N, C-alpha and C positions, 0 to 999 in steps of 0.2 A: 780390450782397452781402446776408447776411440783417440784420435789423433789430438784433439783439445785437452784431453785428460793427461795425455803423455808429455805435452808441452807446458801445461799450466805450471807445474813447479818451477819453470824458468822465467815465468812471466813477471814476477816481481823484481828481477834484476833491471828491467826497463832498458833505456837506451844508455849503452856505456862503450863508448867508442873505443877502438884500441885492439891490436892485432895479437897480443901476447897469448890470450886465451884460445883464439881460433888457430893460431899456429901450433901450439901444444896438442890441442884436440885432434887436429889433422894429422900431427906426427904419430898420435896413438893410433890412428885408423891407417897408418901405412901411406900418407900423404896422397889421397886420391886425385887431389887437384892438379898434380904433376903428371897425371896420365891423360889429361883433356886439354886439347887445343881449345883456345878461348878467344871470343870477341867480347872485349869488357866495355860496357856502355854506361856513362854517367851523365848527369845533367839534373837541372831543376824540374823542366817539364820536358816531354817529347821523348824520353828515353824508352818508356813502355812500348810505344808505337814503333819505334826504330827496332827494338827487339822483336817485336811482333812481324815486321817486314821481313827481316834478316831470317828468322827462323822459318818462316814460310816459304821464302825463296830457296834457301838451302835444302829444306825438305824436297820442294819440288824438283831441285837438282840432282836428286838422289843420294843426298848425304844423311847419314843418321845424326839428327840434329836435336841436341838438348837446349831447353831454355828455363833460365831460372829468372824469375822477376817477382816483385813484391809491391804493395801488398796484395793478398788476395781478395776477390769481391765476395764470394760466398763460402768457399771452401779451401782448405789448406792445400789440397792436390793441385789446385790451379797454378801455384808457384812454379812446379816443377814438371816440365814435360819434355816428351821425346817426339819428334815428329808430329808435333801439334797436338799429341794426346797427353791428358794430364796422368800423371802416376797413379795406381790404384790405390785406394786407401790402405789395404792390406800390406802392401809393398811399402808405402811409407811408414806405417806403424813399425814394421819390422826395421827398417832403416833408422828410425828414431831410438829405438831400443838398442840397436847397435852402437849409436853414437853415445847414448847414455852409458852403456857398459864401458866405453873408452875415456869417460871423464875421471880424472885423478882426484879423489875425495880429498886429498890434501893440498889440492890447488884451488884457486880462485874459481867459482862456477861460470860457466859460459852463460851468455844471455840466451833468450828465446829464439832471436835471430840468428845467433851463432849455432844454434843446435840444428835449426831447419837448413842452413847453409851448409854446414857439414854433411848433412844427410842428402843434399843436392849433388855435392861434389862426389859423395860415395856412390849415389845412384848412377851418375854420368860415367863414372870409372867401371862400375859392374857391367853397365849394358854397353861399354865400349863405344861410346858415340864418337863420330868423326870430329864433331866441332860442337862447342857449347856456347850459346848466346847469353851471357851473364850481366844482369842488370845490378848496379850499385844500389843498396838499400839507403844510405844516408850520407851524403858527402862524397867521400872516395878514399882520401888517404888513409883514414882509420877504419874503414868499413871492412866488414867480415869477409866480404868476396875479394878484397886487395890482396890476395895471396899467390896470385899467378905472376910468375917473375918474366915471362915472355909471351904476352897476349899477341895474336895474329894482327889484330888492330885494336886501338883504344878510340872511343867516340865520346865526345863530349858534346850533348846536342843543345843546351842553353843554360844561362845561368842567371838567376835573379835572386833577390834577397828573401830567402827562405831557410827556416832552421838556423836562424843567425844565432839564437842561443848557444848551438853546439858548433857551428862553423865559423864563428866570427861575425862582428857588426856590419862590415861593408862588403860589397859586391868583390871587390879585390880579395878580401878574406876568404870569401866562400870559393871563389876561382882557385885559390891556391890549395885548398882541401880537395876540391873536384880534380885538379890537375895532378893531385898525388897518385891517380892511377897511371899515369904516363911512366913508361918503362924504356930504359935504354935500348935506343935504335928501332924501337917498335913504332910502326906508322900510327899517326894520329889524324882522326877526321874531326874538325872542329865545325860547330854550328855558328849562327849569327849570334855573337856575344857582345854585351856592351863594352865599350872601349877599355875600361879599366880591367874588366875580366880577360878580354882578348889578349891584352899585354901580358898577363900573368901566363895564360896557356902557352902563347907563342914562346915566351922566355924560358918557360919549363921544358918545352919541346926542343929548343935550340940547345940548351943545356945537356939534354939527354941524347942529342943527336938523333933527333927522330923527325923522318919526314912528316910534314905537316900539309894536310889538304882541308881548303875551306870551300867546299862546293858552292856554287850559286843554286838559289832555290830552283826547282822544276818549274815549268809554266804550263798552265792550265790550257788546254787546247780544245776542250770539249766538255760537256757535263761529264764528271766522272773519269776523265781521261787526262793524263799529263804528259809533258816531253821534258825529259832529262839530257842536257848536254855533258857528255863526259869530260870530266877534268883533264884527262890525259888523252884528249883526242887525236893530238899528234903522234902519239906513240901506237905501235901496233900491237893490239890483241888480237889474236886469231877469231875471225868470225864475228868481229865485233864493229858496229858502226859508230860513227861519231855522236849520234844522238839516239835514244831510245824513246819509244811511245809505250805508255803501260797504263792499265786501269788504276784508279785510286778509290778503292772502296770507302776508305776512312774520311770523315767528314771535316770541313774546315779548311781555310786558306793554309793555316800551319802544316798542313800536311804536304804541302808542295815542298816546304823546307825539311820536314822529317824524312819524307821518302827520299829526297835527294842526298840525305846524310847516309841511309841505309845504301842507296846505289853506289855511291863514293866508296862506302865500305867493300861493297861486292867487287867494285873495279879492283881494288887493291887485291882481293883475293884471287881474283883472275891472274893479275900480274904475278902472284905467288905460285900459280900453277892449279889452282882450284879450277875444276870443270864447271862452269855456270853458263849455261846458253842464254841468248837472248829470249829464247820462248820460255826457259825456266823463270827467268825473270819476270816476263810478262804474266805468266799463269800464277807464280808465286804472290806477285803483287796483288794481283786481283783476287787472291784467295784470303788475303790477310784479313783476319778479324782482331779486334781489340775491345772487347766487352766494357761497357760503362763509360765510354769516352765519346760524346757527341754521338749518341745512338738513338735511333727513333723506334718508338714503339706504338703499338696499338693498345689504348687504354680503353676498356669497355666501361662506361658508366650509364646508368638509367637505359640500358639496351641499345645504347649508342656507342659507336667507334670514334674516339677521339686521338689525334697526334699528341703523343708526349716525347719530349725530347729530355734525355738524361746525360748528365756529364758529371765527372768527378771533381770538376774544377774546385781546388781548396786553397789556391794561393792567388794574389794579385796577378800574376802573369798569365795563369791559366784562365782566371776569371775574364781578363781582358781578350783573350783569344775566343772564349766563349762568345762574350759579347759582340766581338766582331763578325763571328759566324752567324748569330741572330739577326745583327743588322742588314747582314747581305742576304738574308731571306725577304727582306723588305721589298727588295726589288722583284721578288716573284710574287707580289701582292698578298704576303701575309701581314696580318693587323700589325701595326707599329708597336702598340704597348704590350709589354710581355708580362705574363703572371708568373712569378717566381715561387717555387716551393723549396725552401732552403733549410739545411741543418750545417752546423759549423762545430768543430772541435774548439775546446777554450784556448788552444795555443795558437791559433791562426790569426792573421793580421785582418781582423773583421773589418775595420773601417776601410782599408784599402781595397777589400773585395767587394764591399758595397760600393765604393766609388767607382770601381771598374764596370759594375753590373748595372745598377739602378738608374733609371732616366725617369723625368717627369710623367706621370700616369701609370707607370708601371704599378703592379700589385705584388705583394710580398706575404707569403704564408711561411711562418717560421715554425720550424720542428726539431726535436731533439734527435741527437745521434745516440741510438740506443747501444748499450754496453760499452761506451766509450767516455772519456771526458769530454762531455758536450758543453757548449757554452751556455751561459745563462740566457734564457729566451726574452726575458724582460730587458736585459742588457742590450741585447741585438735588436730588440724593437725600438728602444730608444735612439741607439746608435744609428739605425737605418734611417729613422726619421731626421736626425740631425744631418746626416750625409746626404739625404735626398728629400728636403721637406715638403716637395710637391708629389710625393707618392699617392697613387690612387687609392691604395689600401694597404693596410699592415696590421697583422694580428698573428697570435702565436696559436699552436694546435698541438694537442698532446702526442700525436704521432703521425707519420708520413702519410698513412692511409686516408684519415679524416681529413687532412689538409687537401690531398688530392681531390677526394669527394667534394670538398667545399669549393674548391678551386673550378673544377669542371662545372659545377652548379652554376657558378656566378659569372663566367667569362666565356667568350667565344675566342679570346686571344690564345695565341700560343703558349702553352704552359711548359715550363722547364724546371726539372729537378735536378739540384746541384748542391754544391758546397762541401761535400765530403765523400771519398771514395768509400768509407765504411757505411754511410748514409745509403749508398747506391747498392752496396753489397746487401745491407739489411733489407731494402726494396727488391731487389731481384731474389733474395733468399725467401722472402715472405710473401710473394705476389704469386700469382699463377702464369707469370709471363716466363720465367726462366731466363738464363743468360742468353740462349740462342734465339729467342723468339722475339725477333723485331719486325716492326712494320716499315712499310715503304713510305717515304715522305711524300705528300701530296704536291 
């Protein structure tokens, strides 16, 4: 039986926030989560790349490091890794069967996310990981990952208005849900948040008597290199300098912020006695990969090679980050007008995303997101033209590949594929590129 078939029966339960089901399920599995030291990471954007940095560095430092993230791009196995290697499909299938066997038929059924989360905890416990870097799925307080009572560090990367239907209408409401992962006495690393959100996170941290660290973003010192100033520079950590220079392979100014959050977290671990050398940090940061986020590919069309930028930007905040990155390339003599190939889910804030991305003269190729609740393309087309009346071109296409062929046929501009991680996953899973086959930006 394949993984999709095993998980399919739980799909119709959808998003159903709450801890009662996962707590009972884990209890039936002898509470594997209690056997695993955890770094817990929440946030609207940036949490995946922070998890990627942390797991890469901790692996480089010699620790057996688990990583649990969501969603996956191509395959379920991507969600559960040890030392940067995805779980093999056979092991994941067996774990899911074990989780299924532990479900009490007289109790409310767990959701699909709760089943895969339980499988991750079970895998990390069986494999005796030294530490697991665990990304929140949705929100925080009622998320299925929020079962660890004493995380080593809690990280909140960013907060903006997304998933407000489940988390509350205001940024402060959303911050309250995300701050729900803060536990008594456990250190908190906080990203740059809107004032209302920051107030909530700081208040929760103080109530819980948690030390709270809000590191300054790193500074770019050269192309692909950054420098981070340790927040505890006045305190003695053996063999640690007050600053560290490190490679930054992930693209975009936002990574100066995200990488600083990871390094602040590692600094806390060092103070707790974890052996993480400066060289392990430099090597681990340099080896970090986070596919589908501001990633460059060589796209072959009519026997020619083209630069293609892909990004899973799916909310206004991530769209703004993407646009800022694209605009920064204009200083490097890349054509000003952008050609966007986009698909979005029906539940997203389409107008705000268009507002962040589209500028006069840009071209827009709209495509469906396969196998998901895709937004209506005619609605998107109308909305895009209302949002940016001076678009150079706007049309709909039946699939992402025909849109890419049309885009590269009619433009010499930079082409960007974005709008949904599910669309990026479909693209990677059905093209001949594969997750790891990226091109170098010119």
